[in-house]
N, C-alpha and C positions, 0 to 999 in steps of 0.2 A: 289483745296483747300479741305482739309479733313473736313468731317462733324463733328461738335462738338455740344453736347447737355448736359444739366445738369439736374439732378433730385433732387428736394428738398425733405425734410422729408415728407411734406404733400402730395406731388405728388406721392412719393414712396408708401405711405400707400394706396393712392387711387388706384394705379395700382395693388397693392398686393391683395386687397379685391375685386376690380371690375373685373379685367381681369384674374388674376391667379386662383381665386376660392380657395376653401379650399384645403389645402395641408396636407397630412398625410403620415407617413412612411418616412419622410425625406424632404429635400429641393428640389425644382424643379431644374432641371438641364438644362433646355432649355432657351435660351436668345433670344434677339431681333436680334442679328447678327448671332449667331450660331458659330462664330469662336472664337478661344482662345485669351485670353488677353496676349499680348506679353510683356507689361511693365506697371508699375504703377508710375505715376508722381504726386508729392505733390507740390502744389503751395500755396503761401500766408503765409507760416509759417515764423516766425521771430526768436522766442526763442526756439521753440520745434523742435527737430531733425525730419527729414523726416522718419527715421527708426522707431522712437517712434510712429509716427502717423500710419505708416503701420502696427505696431504690434496690433493695435485695429481692423484691417480689418480681415474679414474671407474669403476674396477672395485673390487668389495668382496668380502670373504670371504663365502662362501655362494652367490655367483653362479656361473653357468656361465662357463667361459672363452670370451671373445669377442675375436677378433683386431682388430676395428674399434675396440672400446673400448681395447684395449691400444695400438693405433696412436695414438689421440687422447691417451692418457695419456703416451705417449712424447714426443709433440710438446709437451705442456704442460710437462713437466719440462725439455726443451731450452729452451723459451721463457723460463724463469725466469732464464736467464743464470748460474745458480749452478753449472752442471756443464759440463765439457769433453767428457764422454762419458756416455751412458746406454744400458743394455741391459735389456730385460725378457724373461724367459724362464720356463720351467716346470721344476720338479724334482718329478715326480709330481704331486700335488695342491697343491703349494706354488708360488705365483707369486713369482719371484725378481726383485727390482729391484736391478741392480748399477749404481752411479754412480761417476764420477770427478769429484771436486769441483774447481771452478776455484780457483786459489790466491788468497790475500789479498795485496793490494798493501801492501808495507811502506813504500816510499819512491818518490817520483817526482823525477827529476832531468833537467836539460837540459845538454847539452854542445855546444860549438861556437858558441853564439849570442853575438854581440857587439852587434848593432844593436837587438835586442829583449831587454829585461831578463827575468829569470826570472819575476818577479811578474806582468808583463804577459802572458807566455805561459801562466802557470798559470791566469790568469783565463779563458782561452779553452777549456781542456780540461774534459771532464766527469769523467774519472777522478780519484779522490782516494785518499790513503792510508787503509787500513783498510776498503776496500770490495773487492768481488769483482773479480778480474781477468777481462777478457773480450777476446778478440782482435778481436771486432767493434767493441767500444768503442774499442780502441786504433786501429783503422783509421779510425774516425770522428774521433778526436782528431787524428790525423795530417793528415787533410783540413782540419780547422779551422785547424791551425797553418799549413799551406801557404797557405790563403786569407788569413791574417793577413799573411804575407810578400808575397803577390801584391798585396794592397791597398797595401802599402808599396813596390811596384814591383820586387820581387825574384822574378821568375818562374823564375829558375834555382835557387831554393832546393830542397834535398832533405832529407828527414827519414827516418831509419832508426830504428825503435823496437827497443831491445835489452832482453831479459828476463834477469835474473840470478836464478837459482834459489837459494832459502834454505831452511833447515830449517823444519819445522812447516808445510809447504805454503805458504810465503810467497815473494814475489818482489819484487825491485827493478826498476822500470821506468825506463829511460833513453832519452830522445829524443836521438839523435845528429843534430845539425843542421849542414848545410852551407848557409850563407845565400846565398853567391854574390853577384855584383855586382848593382846596380840595373839593371833593363832600361830603358834610355833610349829616347827617341824619336829614331830616326835621321833620318827624313824624313817630311814631310807633303805628300802629293801631291793635287792637285785635277784633276778631269776634267769637262768640260762647261761650265766657267766662261768667259765671254766679256767680260762687263761689268767684272769686277774680276780683277786678276791674282792669282797664288798668294800673293805677299807680303801683299797687302791682306787676303786671307781668313785667312792665318795670324795676322795681327795681331788679328783678331777673336776667335780661339779662346783658351781658357784653357790648353790644352795647347800647349807650345812645343817646338821642336826643340832637341836637346841641343847645348850649346856649352861649351867648357872654362871660361868665366868664370861659368857659372850654378851654381856650387857652393853658393850660399846658397838656392837655390830647389828646390822639388820639382815644379815645373810641367813639367819635361822628362822625368818618369817616366810610364809608361803607367798609366792608371787608367780602367777601363771606365765608371765613373760620370761621370768628367770628360769622357770622349768623348761620352756621351749629353748632357751639359750643353753641350758644344761644338756639337752638332747644333742645339740650340735657339738658341744664340747666332748661328749662321749664318742660321737662319730669321729671327730678329729683325732681323739686319743687312740682309738682302735685302728684307724686308718694310718696313723703315724707309726703303728707297730706292725704293719704288714697285713692287717685284716681288711682286705679290699671289699669283701662281700658283707661286712658287718652292717646290721640294721637293728633298729629298735622296733619291736612289734607292738609294744604298748607302754604307756607311761601314765599312770592313774594316780591322782591325789585324792585321798579320802579324808573327809573332815569327821573328826570324832564327835560323839554326841554332845560332849561339853563345849564344842566349837572352839576349844583352846589348842587343839593339836591336829596336825595333818600327818597322815601316813602315806608316803610316796612309794609306789610299787612299780618297778621298771623291769620289763622283760626284754631280753636281748637275744639275738642270734649272732654268734661270733664269726662263724665260717672258718675258712682255712687261711694260713699265712701265705702271702704271695711275695715274690721277688720281682725286681725290675727286669724286664726283658730288653728288647732292642729299643734304643733311644735315638731319635733323629730329629733334626730341625728342618722344616720346609718353609723357607722365607720366600714370599711372593712380592717383596719390595725390591726393585732393581738394585739400589745402592746399599742394601742390607743383605749381604751374602750369607748363605746358610753356614758356610765354613767359618765365618767370622763370629757367628753367634753361638756356635757349638761349645766353645770354652766356657760360656756363661751358664751352661746347663748344670744344675746341681745334682740331678738324678743320675745315677750310674748303674750300668748293666750289672746284674748280679747282686746288688745291694737289696736289703729288705725294703719292700714297698713302703713308701712314706708319702702321704698326701701333702704334708706341709712342704716337702721339698718340691713338689710339683707347683704349688702356689708360689713358692719363692722363685722358681725358675721363670714362671709367667711374669712375676713382678720385675725381675732383672731384665728380661727381654723387652718388656714394656718401657722400662726406664731408658734403656739404650735407644729404643726407637724415639722416645721423647727427646733425648739429647740431639737426635738428628732432625728434630722438628716435626715429627709425626705425632700429633696430639691424640688422635683417635685411633691409634693402631689397635688391631684386634688380634690378640694372641690366644689361640684355642688349642688346648692339649687334646689330641685325638687318642683315646684310650681303647686298647683291645686286650681283653682278658683271654689267656690261654688256660682254661680250667684244668686240663689234664696235666700240663707242666707246672701249673700254678705260678705263672709269670704274667706280667703286665707290660705290653709294648706301648710306647708313647711316642707320638709324633707331634712336635710343637709347630703348629701351622701359624705363621705370621702373615696375616692377610694384607692385601694391598690397601694402602691408605695414602691420600694426598699429603704433601708437605703443607703444614698449617702455619699461618701467621696470626698474630694477635690483632684482631679487628678493634676491640674495645675493652676497656677495663672499667667495670661498674663497681662502685663501692656503696654498700648499704649497711644500715645499722648504726652509723655514726651520727648521733644527734648533736654532740658538742664538739667533737674533734674535727678539725678542718680536713677536707679531702687531701690536701697536699701533704699533711703530716703522714698520712698512710701511703700516698702514692710515692713519696720519696724513698720509702723502704722497699718498694717493688724493684726487683732486678730485671723486670721486663717493662717495656713501654709499648704503646700502640704502634703497630707496624713491624715489630721484631718477630723473628722466627720463633715459634713455640719451643720452649726448652723446659722439660719437666724438672730438672735439677734446680733451675733458677726459680721455678714456681715454688718448690719446697723451701728454698732458701728465703724467698720473699715472705712466706707464711711464718717462718721462724723469726725473722726480723720484726714483723708486725707484732707477734706475740711477745717478743722481748721488750717492746716498748713499755709494757706494764700498764697500759691504759685500758685493756680489754680483757673480759672474762674468757671470751672465745674469739678466735679468728680463724676463718677457713677460706680457702680459695678453691673454687670449683670451675671447671671448664664447661662451657655451653657452646653448642654448635652455632656458628655465625651465619651471616647472610649468604655464604657460599661454601662449598665443600672444603676449600682451602683456607677458611677463616674460622677463628674461635674467639669466643668472648670469655674473659676471665671475670667471674663473679666473686668479689671480695666481700664477705659477710663478717661483720664484727658485732660484738655485744659489749657495750661500754660498761665500765665499772667505776666506782668512786675513786678519784685520784687526789682529792683534797684530804689533808690530814690536819686534824685539830685535836691535840692531846693535852689534857690538863689532868694531872693525877699525882698521887703520892704513892710511895711503895717502900719496899724494904728489900735490900740485896745483901746476900752473904758476903759480897766483896765491898760494897759501898755503904752498907747500913741504911739509914734513912735517906730517902731522896725525894725530891720534888721535880717534876718534869713538865715543862710547858713548851709546846711547839706548834706552829701553824705553818703549813706548807702546801704547795700545789705542784704536782708532778706534770700536770698538763695545763699550764697557766693559759687561760682564755682559749683553750682548745688548740694552741699553737705548738704544743710539745715542749714548751719551756718549763723549767723547774725553778721555783722560788720557795725559799724556806727561811723562817725566823725561829730560832729555838733558844731555850735557856734551860739549864739544869743546875739544881742545887742539891748537893748530898753532903754527907758527913765530912768529905774531904775534897769536894770539887764544886766550884761555882764557875759557870761558863755561859757566855752569850755568843751566838754566831749567826751570821746572815750570809746566805749564799744565793747566787743566781746563775743559771746555766742556760745558754742558748745552743740547742743541738745543731742548728744549721745557720751559722753566722753569715749574714748577707746572702742568704739562699744558696750557700755552698756547703758541701759536706765537711764543715769545720765546726768543731765544738768550741765555744768560748764561754768562760765563766769567771766569776769573781767571788772571793770569800773574805769576810771581815770577822774577826774573832777577838774575844777578851776572855781570858781564863785565869782562875786562881785555884791552884791545885796543891793539895797537901799529900805528898808522897809518904804515907805512913810507913810503908815498907822500908823506906830509906831515911826517914826522919829529916826531910827537908821540904820546904814550900817553894812554889814557883808561881810568880805572877807574870802573865804573858798577854801582850796585845799585838796585833799585826794584821796583815792583809796578804792575799795571794791572788795572782792572776794565772789563769790556766787556759790551755787550748789543746785540741786533739784533732787529728785528721786520719782518714783511712789510707793505708799504703796499698793494701789489697782488700779483697772481700772479708778476710778473716784477721788481718793484721792492722792494728791501729797504733799510731805514734802520737805521743803527747809531750807537752812541754809546760813548764810552770816557772813562775818567779814568786818568791816569798820574802817579805820583810817582816821581822819579828823582834820585839824587845822583851827580854826576860830579866826578872829580878829574882835571884835565888837566895834564900835564907835557910839556915839550919834551925831546927826547933830547939827550944830551951832545954829539952831533956837529952839532947844528943851530946855526946862527948867523943865522937869518933873523929880522929884527925883526918881521915879520908874524906869526910864531909866538909870540914872546916875550910879546906883548901879550895873548895868549889863555890864559895860564897861570892856574891857580887852582882853587878849589872852587866848584861851582855846584849850585844846587837848582832843579829844574824841577817845577812842578805845573801840569799841562795838562789841558784838557778838549777833546774833539773829537767830531765826528760824520762820518758818511759816508752816501752814497747810491749804490746800485748797481742797474743794470739788466742782467739776465742771461737770455739765451735759449739758452745753449750746450747742446748735446745731451749732452755729457759733460764734467764738470769736470776729470777727470784727462787724457783724451786727446780734446779736442774736434775735431770735423770739420765742424760746422755751427753757425751762430748767431753772436751777438755779445754783448759784455760791455762795459758802460760804468760806470766807478767814479769817484766824486768824494769826496775826503776833505779835511777842514779841521780843524786843531788850533790852539787858543789857549793859550799858556803865559803865566802871570801871575797865577794864583790862589794867590798866595804865592810864596816862593822869590825868587831874584835873576835869573831868566831870563824875558824877556818877548818873545814873537814871535807872529806869525800865519803858520802854514804851510799851504799849499794844494797839493793834488796831484790830477791827473785822468789817467785812462788809458782807452783804447778799443781793443778787439780785435774783429776780424771774421774768421770762418772760413767757408769755403765749399768743398765737394767738387766735383771735376770729373774727367772721364776715369776714372771708377770710384773708385779708392782714393786718388787724388791729392787733397791738401788745400792750399788757398791761404789764407794768413793775412796780414792787414794790421793793424799795431798802432801806435798813437801814444800818447805819454805826455808830460806836462809838469808842472812844479812851480815854486813860488815860496815863499820864506820872507822875511817882512818884519819887521824889528826894531821893537819898540814902545818908544819913549823910550830906545833904546840900539841899538848896532850888533849885528848877528848875529855871534855868536862862531864860531870856526873849527869846532868839533865839531858845531854845529847846521846847518852849511851842507850843500849837496848835493855829492856827488862822483860823477863820471861816468867810466865805462870798462867793462871786462868785468864782468858778462856783458851789460849793456844795450847796450854798444857793443863788439861783437866786432871784433878787429883792433887794439884799443888796450889798454894795460896798465890794471890797476886804478888808478882815479884819474888816468888818463893824459890826459884831456881837460879843458881849461878853464884858468883863471888859475893862474899859477905864478910863483915867485920867480925873477928873472932870473939870480941868482948861485948860490943853493943848489939851484935847480930843484925845490924843495918844492912839492907841490900845495897850493893855498890854498882849494880848493872854490869854490862859487859860490852866489848867492842864487836863481838862475833856471836852469832847464834845459828842454830839449825833446828828444825822441827820436822816431824813426819807424823802422818795420821792415816789410819785405816778405819773407815766407818761404814757400817751397814745399816741402811734405813729400812725398817721393817714395817710393812703395811699392817694396820690394825683393823681393817674392815671399813665398809662404806660409811657406817655410822660415825666412826672416829674421824674419817676424812671430812665428813660434813661439818663436824665440830671443830675442825682445824687442829686435830691432835696427831702428832707424829712421834715415833719412837726410833731409837737407834742404839746400836752397840758399837763401841769404839776402842781403839788402842792408840794412845798418843806417845810419842817419843821425841826427845830433843835435849839440847844442852845450850848453856850460855857461858861464855868464857872470855878471858883476855881483857885486862884493864891497864891503862897507862898509870899505874901506881906501883910504888915499891912494895915488895912482899911484906914488909913490916914497917911500922912507924911508932914513935914514942909520943904519947900524949904529954905535952909540957905541963899541963895542970895537975895530972894525977901521977905522972911518972910511969904509967903502965905501957907495956908494949902491945900494940894492936897488930894483928896479922890478917892477911887475906886468906880466907878458907873457901872451899867450894868452887875454886877456879879450876874446872876440869872439863875436858872435851868428852868425857865418858857420858854415854846417853842415859837420861832418866826416862823411865817407862811407866806409864799408867794405863789402866783399862777400866772400863765401866759402861754404864748404860745411861741414856738421857731421854727426856720427854719434853716436848714443846707443845704449847697450847695457845692458839690465838683466842684468848678469852675475851668476853665482852668488855672487861675493864683494862685490857691491855695485854701485850704478849707475856707469856709465862714460860720460863725454862728451868728445868731441874735436872741436875746431873749427879750421879753417884759414881765416884771414881776412886780406885785404889792405886796408890803408888807402889809399883812392883819393884822398880829399881830407882834408888835415890842416893844422894850424898848425905852424910851426917849433918851438913850445914843447911840442907834444904828444909823448907817448911811445907808440910803437906796439909791437905784439906779433903776429907772424904765426900762432903756434901756441899754442893753449891746450888743456889737458886737465885733467880731474878724475877721480879714482878713489878709491873707498873712502869717499865722502861723498855727501850729498844735494845736490840743486841747487834 
């Protein structure tokens, strides 16, 4: 019987280092038997071909047996990850390779996970069905999954991989997960601070201590990246207060034994307060003279040292250089501390840079949107001199399209020092809208809303919409189409078709309307747009059976309106959907009388101003006013303005303005004005992710002036009806509001109290809308 023996990996390593000794200049060529290997036999393989296994060996038939070569071959087979065990031995002159194949993964499952969905966890792991199972890969995937939970603040999470053996050398892999609670921030402690107390410094940090009312935020969970960011925030805070030598000596986060709380201890060295010393500008670009740049310097000699002012100055100098075409200008503040005088001298060095031209514009990330839709929003084209202001404006215009979650423009060095490449990167978002739902509104009661629309039709930037709405007092169907670049020119063209049946409950009359509108718009300047429109409309106005107001009876009948109008708008908002900075001024005027039996001149103007402060807080001031003037006839009821919610929160729909003294029907008005001050308050990262916003507001306004006598006698009842509430005195309301982009539709709730009102006005403290758009 032939001798047979097997050498495992550990035994081979032992033989190699203990008996063979160091080998140099090549592999040892002597073996235990000294005779040649006549054949190589592979046993134990099921799926993997024997020839494939032999290809990993560095020993061949006909060669002398060499333990070092066998050792290397053994390691190579283990490193493939295909085998759970490998043995190489001899049976006479036959080299026997015995393998135990790793099983194939049949299925991967997750159990116990609630806060992380299966598809999100699946994206993190490397193992997949139908690939070879490896315990090393399983351990690596467990670590990846634990890291996912730690990034989400769940440091108490545990994951236990379970392997279920199947036939045909297959396994099911199950990750049993215990997610555990979020590890909250129990306490943030500071040591070494004297100028500012702990509460002041905690207010600077993005990380917050856990409190029961902070259930909508994730800022009270531990995040190492956020803590690193907090360290920078603390440095910026101290250095903006004059502490130029401030440093953080340690920042340690300790996890409690229960793994539910972290305690953060931060040790600081504040140093002394410095002031700005001598401030100069050293420009080394010939056509950017130092004396021309000095007025842009924000830092002033004698003022308290402030690092944010240095950064602002660098930004301003860079922008000015960008306007001159220097894309890669290098502005370096050269700082020199005078520790005895506690002053900081700064020289802003503007280093030489060639004038740069746009070599190429690359657009990436747009899968559906055509390139030209993005390119036509660029204020620069290939060959233009680089201009940083135009690059920023291009980025704003691309974001304002509403087609992308993110849109950034970065400059990359081109093929020559005087050339740059603009990399436009976008991340597309859904632009199709399909809404089918029912809801309830405090102003419209029951409503059903169906609409289908596409804001980026076929990726060409066109807008197409079909919508219908049915509520307790409104039934309407409308179709609209808009081409933003008509005939490849910067001209907007659109058409609207509409049919409406509206019951004005606040005025006790109904109006049936159908018509069409043609509209166009074109830019006058970068920020000014002029528009024009033509509208043809047929109205049938009837008073309801419960109405007995003579002011309404005189407005019954069929009316035809043929009007032409124009508009001018000035818009510098940074985002049209959710603005945080900029202003918008709009003026519109319509003339009715090109045929039909209705003649009037209607004018409206509005202004909105947005400005951010305190980080994510946004302040908004808005004013609006309008007037309609009857030409050769009085302005009829349905052409007047009505004022109330949503322009005047705290008042019912049509709750402000002239009213019948007996029936209390709203009569509308020929003139109105409104003003609003609103502060949008950030609710934290968690609320932002859920689409929740909050605001506090004050609304003011009035509606007045009608083409009716102050009193009329009702022929049927003999009662004298008078106009009440016709006053220019402002009505004022104040309140708070919340909006939520919920999975079942937008939701808006307002609590508003009327502070100043007329006796005839109708107020409403609580308003909400659900299942419809605003």
